[in-house]
One Martini backbone bead per residue (centre of mass of N, CA, C, O) as a GRO file, in nm:
protein
  329
    1UNK     BB    1  -0.866  -2.574  -9.272
    2UNK     BB    2  -1.168  -2.689  -9.213
    3UNK     BB    3  -1.429  -2.694  -9.006
    4UNK     BB    4  -1.512  -2.984  -9.066
    5UNK     BB    5  -1.235  -3.115  -9.001
    6UNK     BB    6  -1.214  -3.012  -8.703
    7UNK     BB    7  -1.493  -3.157  -8.600
    8UNK     BB    8  -1.433  -3.470  -8.614
    9UNK     BB    9  -1.302  -3.487  -8.294
   10UNK     BB   10  -1.551  -3.386  -8.166
   11UNK     BB   11  -1.786  -3.419  -7.918
   12UNK     BB   12  -2.131  -3.377  -8.043
   13UNK     BB   13  -2.298  -3.453  -7.836
   14UNK     BB   14  -2.513  -3.415  -7.625
   15UNK     BB   15  -2.476  -3.314  -7.309
   16UNK     BB   16  -2.632  -3.554  -7.165
   17UNK     BB   17  -2.415  -3.771  -7.299
   18UNK     BB   18  -2.127  -3.612  -7.178
   19UNK     BB   19  -2.181  -3.587  -6.893
   20UNK     BB   20  -2.044  -3.567  -6.557
   21UNK     BB   21  -2.179  -3.757  -6.337
   22UNK     BB   22  -2.120  -3.759  -5.971
   23UNK     BB   23  -2.325  -3.996  -5.892
   24UNK     BB   24  -2.320  -4.343  -5.741
   25UNK     BB   25  -2.537  -4.257  -5.537
   26UNK     BB   26  -2.801  -4.153  -5.291
   27UNK     BB   27  -2.529  -4.043  -5.154
   28UNK     BB   28  -2.338  -3.762  -4.999
   29UNK     BB   29  -1.986  -3.742  -4.912
   30UNK     BB   30  -1.697  -3.680  -4.802
   31UNK     BB   31  -1.410  -3.799  -5.002
   32UNK     BB   32  -1.181  -4.021  -5.146
   33UNK     BB   33  -1.270  -4.024  -5.499
   34UNK     BB   34  -1.033  -4.138  -5.636
   35UNK     BB   35  -0.912  -4.231  -5.964
   36UNK     BB   36  -0.783  -4.384  -6.210
   37UNK     BB   37  -0.646  -4.251  -6.508
   38UNK     BB   38  -0.838  -4.378  -6.791
   39UNK     BB   39  -0.690  -4.224  -6.976
   40UNK     BB   40  -0.389  -4.008  -6.932
   41UNK     BB   41  -0.564  -3.722  -6.954
   42UNK     BB   42  -0.601  -3.362  -6.916
   43UNK     BB   43  -0.782  -3.326  -7.181
   44UNK     BB   44  -1.071  -3.151  -7.335
   45UNK     BB   45  -1.261  -3.123  -7.641
   46UNK     BB   46  -1.534  -2.918  -7.692
   47UNK     BB   47  -1.799  -2.734  -7.823
   48UNK     BB   48  -1.712  -2.500  -7.604
   49UNK     BB   49  -1.435  -2.387  -7.670
   50UNK     BB   50  -1.467  -2.102  -7.786
   51UNK     BB   51  -1.622  -1.980  -7.550
   52UNK     BB   52  -1.422  -2.052  -7.312
   53UNK     BB   53  -1.175  -1.906  -7.424
   54UNK     BB   54  -1.307  -1.632  -7.440
   55UNK     BB   55  -1.363  -1.615  -7.135
   56UNK     BB   56  -1.081  -1.641  -7.031
   57UNK     BB   57  -0.964  -1.389  -7.177
   58UNK     BB   58  -1.150  -1.185  -7.055
   59UNK     BB   59  -1.069  -1.233  -6.760
   60UNK     BB   60  -0.755  -1.181  -6.799
   61UNK     BB   61  -0.805  -0.886  -6.887
   62UNK     BB   62  -1.000  -0.781  -6.641
   63UNK     BB   63  -0.876  -1.015  -6.401
   64UNK     BB   64  -0.573  -1.113  -6.359
   65UNK     BB   65  -0.525  -1.134  -6.045
   66UNK     BB   66  -0.750  -1.358  -6.020
   67UNK     BB   67  -0.653  -1.570  -6.262
   68UNK     BB   68  -0.332  -1.507  -6.206
   69UNK     BB   69  -0.067  -1.692  -6.019
   70UNK     BB   70   0.284  -1.654  -5.906
   71UNK     BB   71   0.594  -1.789  -5.859
   72UNK     BB   72   0.924  -1.775  -5.958
   73UNK     BB   73   0.989  -2.082  -5.870
   74UNK     BB   74   0.769  -2.203  -6.103
   75UNK     BB   75   0.889  -2.186  -6.396
   76UNK     BB   76   0.995  -2.468  -6.456
   77UNK     BB   77   0.719  -2.611  -6.412
   78UNK     BB   78   0.572  -2.453  -6.633
   79UNK     BB   79   0.736  -2.571  -6.864
   80UNK     BB   80   0.659  -2.865  -6.807
   81UNK     BB   81   0.356  -2.820  -6.856
   82UNK     BB   82   0.365  -2.714  -7.138
   83UNK     BB   83   0.489  -2.964  -7.264
   84UNK     BB   84   0.268  -3.167  -7.179
   85UNK     BB   85   0.026  -3.016  -7.315
   86UNK     BB   86   0.133  -2.992  -7.605
   87UNK     BB   87   0.176  -3.293  -7.658
   88UNK     BB   88  -0.119  -3.375  -7.613
   89UNK     BB   89  -0.258  -3.192  -7.820
   90UNK     BB   90  -0.097  -3.293  -8.079
   91UNK     BB   91  -0.154  -3.606  -8.044
   92UNK     BB   92  -0.477  -3.598  -8.010
   93UNK     BB   93  -0.507  -3.304  -8.192
   94UNK     BB   94  -0.388  -3.260  -8.504
   95UNK     BB   95  -0.628  -3.077  -8.626
   96UNK     BB   96  -0.578  -2.833  -8.403
   97UNK     BB   97  -0.267  -2.901  -8.335
   98UNK     BB   98   0.087  -2.782  -8.340
   99UNK     BB   99   0.444  -2.885  -8.335
  100UNK     BB  100   0.769  -2.730  -8.369
  101UNK     BB  101   1.100  -2.868  -8.311
  102UNK     BB  102   1.408  -2.662  -8.305
  103UNK     BB  103   1.507  -2.742  -8.050
  104UNK     BB  104   1.428  -2.454  -7.864
  105UNK     BB  105   1.251  -2.395  -8.119
  106UNK     BB  106   0.910  -2.319  -8.107
  107UNK     BB  107   0.597  -2.400  -8.293
  108UNK     BB  108   0.270  -2.298  -8.228
  109UNK     BB  109  -0.053  -2.432  -8.335
  110UNK     BB  110  -0.393  -2.291  -8.366
  111UNK     BB  111  -0.667  -2.376  -8.561
  112UNK     BB  112  -0.918  -2.283  -8.404
  113UNK     BB  113  -0.774  -1.970  -8.372
  114UNK     BB  114  -0.554  -1.886  -8.571
  115UNK     BB  115  -0.262  -1.948  -8.422
  116UNK     BB  116   0.082  -1.831  -8.379
  117UNK     BB  117   0.384  -1.947  -8.189
  118UNK     BB  118   0.711  -1.843  -8.122
  119UNK     BB  119   0.971  -2.001  -7.914
  120UNK     BB  120   1.186  -2.039  -7.633
  121UNK     BB  121   1.264  -2.291  -7.458
  122UNK     BB  122   1.300  -2.146  -7.123
  123UNK     BB  123   1.216  -1.850  -7.239
  124UNK     BB  124   1.000  -1.619  -7.112
  125UNK     BB  125   1.062  -1.368  -7.309
  126UNK     BB  126   0.924  -1.533  -7.570
  127UNK     BB  127   0.665  -1.475  -7.422
  128UNK     BB  128   0.363  -1.308  -7.342
  129UNK     BB  129   0.362  -1.521  -7.108
  130UNK     BB  130   0.352  -1.727  -6.888
  131UNK     BB  131   0.350  -2.057  -6.948
  132UNK     BB  132   0.079  -2.123  -6.801
  133UNK     BB  133  -0.079  -1.882  -6.925
  134UNK     BB  134  -0.045  -1.952  -7.216
  135UNK     BB  135  -0.161  -2.248  -7.235
  136UNK     BB  136  -0.435  -2.177  -7.083
  137UNK     BB  137  -0.541  -2.013  -7.353
  138UNK     BB  138  -0.586  -2.323  -7.510
  139UNK     BB  139  -0.764  -2.429  -7.271
  140UNK     BB  140  -1.042  -2.524  -7.072
  141UNK     BB  141  -0.865  -2.564  -6.841
  142UNK     BB  142  -0.761  -2.544  -6.536
  143UNK     BB  143  -0.433  -2.451  -6.387
  144UNK     BB  144  -0.252  -2.616  -6.120
  145UNK     BB  145   0.033  -2.570  -5.903
  146UNK     BB  146   0.198  -2.809  -5.687
  147UNK     BB  147   0.433  -2.789  -5.461
  148UNK     BB  148   0.706  -3.013  -5.349
  149UNK     BB  149   0.787  -2.958  -4.999
  150UNK     BB  150   0.852  -3.032  -4.686
  151UNK     BB  151   0.618  -3.252  -4.690
  152UNK     BB  152   0.446  -3.072  -4.896
  153UNK     BB  153   0.179  -2.869  -5.040
  154UNK     BB  154   0.192  -2.594  -5.275
  155UNK     BB  155   0.058  -2.294  -5.397
  156UNK     BB  156   0.246  -2.164  -5.680
  157UNK     BB  157   0.032  -2.189  -5.929
  158UNK     BB  158  -0.231  -2.028  -6.149
  159UNK     BB  159  -0.506  -2.081  -6.375
  160UNK     BB  160  -0.822  -1.922  -6.269
  161UNK     BB  161  -1.137  -1.877  -6.429
  162UNK     BB  162  -1.339  -2.135  -6.300
  163UNK     BB  163  -1.442  -2.092  -6.005
  164UNK     BB  164  -1.584  -2.237  -5.689
  165UNK     BB  165  -1.547  -2.011  -5.468
  166UNK     BB  166  -1.235  -1.928  -5.531
  167UNK     BB  167  -0.881  -1.813  -5.477
  168UNK     BB  168  -0.568  -1.770  -5.603
  169UNK     BB  169  -0.487  -1.504  -5.462
  170UNK     BB  170  -0.542  -1.622  -5.166
  171UNK     BB  171  -0.397  -1.925  -5.194
  172UNK     BB  172  -0.129  -1.846  -5.243
  173UNK     BB  173   0.111  -2.041  -5.053
  174UNK     BB  174  -0.058  -2.260  -4.958
  175UNK     BB  175  -0.143  -2.533  -4.815
  176UNK     BB  176  -0.347  -2.795  -4.847
  177UNK     BB  177  -0.472  -2.759  -4.567
  178UNK     BB  178  -0.528  -2.453  -4.580
  179UNK     BB  179  -0.713  -2.443  -4.852
  180UNK     BB  180  -0.925  -2.658  -4.696
  181UNK     BB  181  -1.034  -2.531  -4.423
  182UNK     BB  182  -1.341  -2.444  -4.508
  183UNK     BB  183  -1.410  -2.742  -4.513
  184UNK     BB  184  -1.639  -2.931  -4.383
  185UNK     BB  185  -1.502  -3.208  -4.214
  186UNK     BB  186  -1.261  -3.242  -4.408
  187UNK     BB  187  -1.069  -3.056  -4.211
  188UNK     BB  188  -1.165  -3.204  -3.906
  189UNK     BB  189  -1.137  -3.544  -3.963
  190UNK     BB  190  -0.855  -3.620  -4.140
  191UNK     BB  191  -0.899  -3.624  -4.452
  192UNK     BB  192  -0.702  -3.415  -4.558
  193UNK     BB  193  -0.446  -3.570  -4.478
  194UNK     BB  194  -0.504  -3.829  -4.643
  195UNK     BB  195  -0.505  -3.687  -4.918
  196UNK     BB  196  -0.227  -3.559  -4.904
  197UNK     BB  197  -0.073  -3.830  -4.873
  198UNK     BB  198  -0.169  -3.945  -5.135
  199UNK     BB  199  -0.038  -3.725  -5.320
  200UNK     BB  200   0.260  -3.769  -5.215
  201UNK     BB  201   0.252  -4.077  -5.346
  202UNK     BB  202   0.256  -4.001  -5.615
  203UNK     BB  203   0.327  -4.101  -5.952
  204UNK     BB  204   0.463  -4.108  -6.234
  205UNK     BB  205   0.218  -4.227  -6.465
  206UNK     BB  206  -0.018  -4.205  -6.213
  207UNK     BB  207  -0.303  -4.078  -6.254
  208UNK     BB  208  -0.585  -3.882  -6.126
  209UNK     BB  209  -0.946  -3.875  -6.050
  210UNK     BB  210  -1.221  -3.637  -5.994
  211UNK     BB  211  -1.541  -3.542  -5.870
  212UNK     BB  212  -1.691  -3.227  -5.847
  213UNK     BB  213  -1.959  -3.031  -5.674
  214UNK     BB  214  -2.239  -2.803  -5.752
  215UNK     BB  215  -2.434  -2.502  -5.743
  216UNK     BB  216  -2.578  -2.282  -6.002
  217UNK     BB  217  -2.686  -1.961  -6.101
  218UNK     BB  218  -2.656  -2.017  -6.394
  219UNK     BB  219  -2.425  -1.985  -6.673
  220UNK     BB  220  -2.157  -1.973  -6.456
  221UNK     BB  221  -1.798  -1.992  -6.424
  222UNK     BB  222  -1.708  -1.712  -6.267
  223UNK     BB  223  -1.700  -1.788  -5.918
  224UNK     BB  224  -1.593  -1.551  -5.736
  225UNK     BB  225  -1.557  -1.386  -5.443
  226UNK     BB  226  -1.492  -1.102  -5.581
  227UNK     BB  227  -1.787  -1.147  -5.763
  228UNK     BB  228  -2.050  -1.207  -5.590
  229UNK     BB  229  -2.239  -0.962  -5.672
  230UNK     BB  230  -2.294  -1.098  -5.966
  231UNK     BB  231  -2.402  -1.408  -5.860
  232UNK     BB  232  -2.527  -1.426  -5.574
  233UNK     BB  233  -2.802  -1.262  -5.625
  234UNK     BB  234  -2.945  -1.483  -5.804
  235UNK     BB  235  -3.080  -1.650  -5.580
  236UNK     BB  236  -3.333  -1.446  -5.546
  237UNK     BB  237  -3.472  -1.544  -5.837
  238UNK     BB  238  -3.584  -1.797  -5.728
  239UNK     BB  239  -3.845  -2.018  -5.832
  240UNK     BB  240  -4.073  -2.261  -5.895
  241UNK     BB  241  -4.074  -2.176  -6.210
  242UNK     BB  242  -3.731  -2.137  -6.262
  243UNK     BB  243  -3.541  -2.357  -6.135
  244UNK     BB  244  -3.474  -2.537  -6.392
  245UNK     BB  245  -3.336  -2.301  -6.553
  246UNK     BB  246  -3.125  -2.176  -6.333
  247UNK     BB  247  -3.029  -2.436  -6.217
  248UNK     BB  248  -2.695  -2.575  -6.189
  249UNK     BB  249  -2.491  -2.835  -6.248
  250UNK     BB  250  -2.157  -2.846  -6.115
  251UNK     BB  251  -1.869  -2.992  -6.274
  252UNK     BB  252  -1.549  -3.128  -6.175
  253UNK     BB  253  -1.271  -3.242  -6.359
  254UNK     BB  254  -1.017  -3.377  -6.166
  255UNK     BB  255  -0.665  -3.377  -6.242
  256UNK     BB  256  -0.364  -3.573  -6.151
  257UNK     BB  257  -0.009  -3.493  -6.178
  258UNK     BB  258   0.307  -3.609  -6.176
  259UNK     BB  259   0.608  -3.441  -6.199
  260UNK     BB  260   0.923  -3.558  -6.279
  261UNK     BB  261   1.103  -3.294  -6.241
  262UNK     BB  262   0.967  -3.116  -6.004
  263UNK     BB  263   0.755  -3.306  -5.822
  264UNK     BB  264   0.495  -3.199  -5.875
  265UNK     BB  265   0.144  -3.089  -5.925
  266UNK     BB  266  -0.104  -3.128  -6.158
  267UNK     BB  267  -0.415  -2.937  -6.174
  268UNK     BB  268  -0.693  -3.021  -6.355
  269UNK     BB  269  -1.000  -2.826  -6.467
  270UNK     BB  270  -1.316  -2.939  -6.580
  271UNK     BB  271  -1.604  -2.740  -6.651
  272UNK     BB  272  -1.953  -2.819  -6.602
  273UNK     BB  273  -2.290  -2.743  -6.721
  274UNK     BB  274  -2.631  -2.819  -6.599
  275UNK     BB  275  -2.956  -2.811  -6.614
  276UNK     BB  276  -3.237  -2.930  -6.482
  277UNK     BB  277  -3.381  -2.934  -6.748
  278UNK     BB  278  -3.169  -3.110  -6.894
  279UNK     BB  279  -3.164  -3.347  -6.680
  280UNK     BB  280  -3.454  -3.463  -6.757
  281UNK     BB  281  -3.340  -3.655  -6.994
  282UNK     BB  282  -3.240  -3.819  -6.723
  283UNK     BB  283  -3.408  -3.994  -6.494
  284UNK     BB  284  -3.194  -4.135  -6.327
  285UNK     BB  285  -3.038  -3.883  -6.250
  286UNK     BB  286  -3.270  -3.718  -6.130
  287UNK     BB  287  -3.338  -3.916  -5.901
  288UNK     BB  288  -3.059  -3.912  -5.765
  289UNK     BB  289  -3.053  -3.615  -5.712
  290UNK     BB  290  -3.288  -3.609  -5.519
  291UNK     BB  291  -3.165  -3.800  -5.301
  292UNK     BB  292  -2.917  -3.636  -5.241
  293UNK     BB  293  -3.061  -3.379  -5.141
  294UNK     BB  294  -3.240  -3.511  -4.917
  295UNK     BB  295  -2.962  -3.625  -4.765
  296UNK     BB  296  -2.822  -3.364  -4.729
  297UNK     BB  297  -2.642  -3.187  -4.538
  298UNK     BB  298  -2.631  -2.863  -4.435
  299UNK     BB  299  -2.320  -2.816  -4.432
  300UNK     BB  300  -2.292  -2.861  -4.737
  301UNK     BB  301  -2.502  -2.664  -4.849
  302UNK     BB  302  -2.371  -2.419  -4.722
  303UNK     BB  303  -2.092  -2.435  -4.849
  304UNK     BB  304  -2.207  -2.458  -5.153
  305UNK     BB  305  -2.455  -2.224  -5.158
  306UNK     BB  306  -2.781  -2.374  -5.157
  307UNK     BB  307  -2.972  -2.361  -4.898
  308UNK     BB  308  -3.186  -2.131  -4.988
  309UNK     BB  309  -3.287  -2.342  -5.254
  310UNK     BB  310  -3.320  -2.649  -5.202
  311UNK     BB  311  -3.624  -2.685  -5.151
  312UNK     BB  312  -3.714  -2.602  -5.439
  313UNK     BB  313  -3.584  -2.841  -5.577
  314UNK     BB  314  -3.717  -3.072  -5.430
  315UNK     BB  315  -4.008  -2.996  -5.497
  316UNK     BB  316  -3.983  -3.009  -5.800
  317UNK     BB  317  -3.886  -3.306  -5.824
  318UNK     BB  318  -4.128  -3.436  -5.680
  319UNK     BB  319  -4.341  -3.339  -5.898
  320UNK     BB  320  -4.199  -3.466  -6.173
  321UNK     BB  321  -4.156  -3.732  -6.065
  322UNK     BB  322  -4.243  -4.034  -6.101
  323UNK     BB  323  -4.372  -4.277  -5.904
  324UNK     BB  324  -4.190  -4.511  -6.008
  325UNK     BB  325  -3.915  -4.385  -5.893
  326UNK     BB  326  -3.972  -4.318  -5.567
  327UNK     BB  327  -3.975  -4.008  -5.479
  328UNK     BB  328  -4.245  -4.036  -5.282
  329UNK     BB  329  -4.137  -4.232  -5.043
   0.00000   0.00000   0.00000
């Protein structure tokens, strides 16, 4: 297959036209903002595919313990996730991926990466990595498995290469309430229990999606707590002159699927970054972003890690937004 043929089904519109802008109003607070996922797809292939897969594999090579963790009791669910992901990849993107199933002997081919792998479905020794880790190296999304048992959800496995300042190595084994405990208001207002109970009621075939957001300095996807010294110090570089270039709106398209066999939940996360400079190409979004930041409580800005430079962003937006937008009112 030629590169031209493979690119036919990738959405090649400019980033500003395909970015998932997270704000539906001029104010933002924590809430259960999940919506029914239609169509019910876990994955998206974008023009960033090659770069992001390369980044994933670099991280998995250099920092495997940070990027992949699992319990042995999650293996059956990992195989279920692999099958689900492979089936979606090959059905939605037949120009990019194929699967041949001869009984339990499967041959998966990734044309974008020019890779072929044959394995015995259900036999982890036939794969170079655990099933979740293997298939995660072929998709842009991070993949997290939440086990459902004893009336709760537990983080039992995950390939997390592009985290927004959290750690699969630290959170492995925690309940849903426990790994959300650092989130202010969300964790102590009763909202976390409401969201957990909502997830516990999820049914197979009825997936949900939500958008989460924060701000990042630079186009950096792997913002782990463990490597904070590599990306956190960049906040000190922000000035009124470079704020639009350096500060990026980071959005996670988080999709949730009840797995019919294991009864757990697959949590897929597709992360996108857009600079404030690029965001200026959509004045409506830029204006709304301004209002959200000016209205945002400090406890959210502090938790999301940008309170130290929030005022610089607001001042910059106030100066560049036209008077007709109402930003100066």
